C-alpha positions in Angstrom: -12.1 175.8 132.9 -12.1 178.4 135.6 -15.1 180.5 136.4 -15.4 183.6 138.7 -18.7 185.2 139.5 -19.2 188.9 140.3 -21.9 191.3 141.1 -23.9 190.1 144.1 -25.2 192.4 146.7 -28.1 193.7 148.9 -31.1 195.3 147.1 -34.7 196.1 147.8 -37.6 194.2 146.3 -38.4 195.6 142.8 -34.8 196.6 142.1 -32.5 195.4 139.4 -29.0 193.8 139.7 -26.6 192.4 137.2 -24.3 189.4 137.7 -21.2 188.6 135.6 -19.1 185.5 135.3 -15.6 185.4 133.7 -14.5 182.1 132.2 -11.0 181.1 131.3 -12.1 179.6 128.0 -15.3 179.3 125.9 -17.5 176.3 126.5 -20.5 174.9 124.7 -23.0 175.9 127.3 -23.1 178.2 130.3 -25.7 178.6 133.0 -26.7 180.2 136.3 -27.9 178.2 139.3 -28.8 179.4 142.7 -29.0 178.0 146.2 -31.3 179.7 148.8 -30.6 179.1 152.5 -31.7 175.6 153.6 -32.7 174.6 150.0 -31.1 172.6 147.2 -29.3 174.3 144.3 -31.7 175.1 141.5 -31.5 176.0 137.8 -32.0 179.7 136.9 -31.0 180.1 133.2 -28.7 178.7 130.5 -27.4 179.4 127.1 -26.4 176.8 124.5 -27.6 177.7 121.1 -30.8 179.0 122.7 -31.7 180.5 126.0 -33.5 178.6 128.7 -35.1 179.9 131.9 -36.7 178.6 135.1 -40.4 179.5 135.2 -39.8 181.5 138.4 -37.5 184.0 136.6 -38.9 184.0 133.1 -39.7 187.6 132.1 -37.6 189.1 134.8 -34.1 187.7 134.2 -32.1 187.8 131.1 -29.0 185.6 130.4 -26.4 186.6 127.9 -22.9 185.8 126.9 -20.0 187.6 125.2 -18.1 184.9 123.3 -15.3 187.3 122.4 -14.6 188.0 126.1 -15.7 184.6 127.5 -18.1 186.3 129.9 -21.6 185.3 131.0 -24.1 187.8 132.4 -27.4 187.6 134.2 -29.6 190.7 134.3 -32.1 190.5 137.1 -35.1 192.8 137.1 -38.0 193.2 139.5 -36.2 191.2 142.2 -38.2 189.5 144.8 -37.3 188.3 148.4 -37.5 184.7 147.1 -34.7 185.5 144.7 -32.4 185.7 147.7 -29.7 183.0 147.2 -26.1 182.4 146.4 -25.8 182.5 142.6 -23.4 180.2 140.8 -22.2 180.2 137.2 -21.5 176.9 135.6 -20.2 175.7 132.3 -20.1 172.5 130.2 -18.8 171.2 126.9 -21.0 168.1 127.0 -24.5 169.2 128.1 -27.3 168.4 125.7 -30.7 170.2 125.5 -32.5 167.5 127.5 -30.2 168.0 130.5 -29.5 171.7 130.3 -31.4 172.4 133.5 -29.7 169.7 135.4 -26.9 170.5 137.9 -25.2 167.3 137.1 -24.7 168.2 133.5 -22.2 170.9 134.3 -18.6 170.0 135.2 -17.3 173.5 135.9 -18.5 175.9 138.6 -17.7 179.3 139.9 -17.5 180.1 143.6 -20.9 181.8 143.9 -22.0 185.3 144.7 -24.6 186.2 147.2 -27.8 188.1 146.2 -30.0 189.4 149.0 -33.3 190.9 148.3 -35.0 192.7 151.2 -38.8 193.2 151.3 
């Protein structure tokens, strides 16, 4: 499975930005993680049968997938400076609900795209 993320950029706080991820094949679950400078990679959102969000982005970010096109999207609204990070898309055919927020549950990763939110 190959993943490629698109859509990062520099925006001001309060703005919106959309990220996309193209997958070579469909997988059971897909997710977005992010890694801020000097911090560990953290879960952002995922889709298996349901959608799952980190508390820090709930209500601001929306994850979606187009199964016909094998694409994953992340719509980010009301961006904050603390959302600044490299965003990675990830995929898995073996993840279960109890591990859906865990980085180690995903075997396939995109290259990452940088999102910078200025204050």
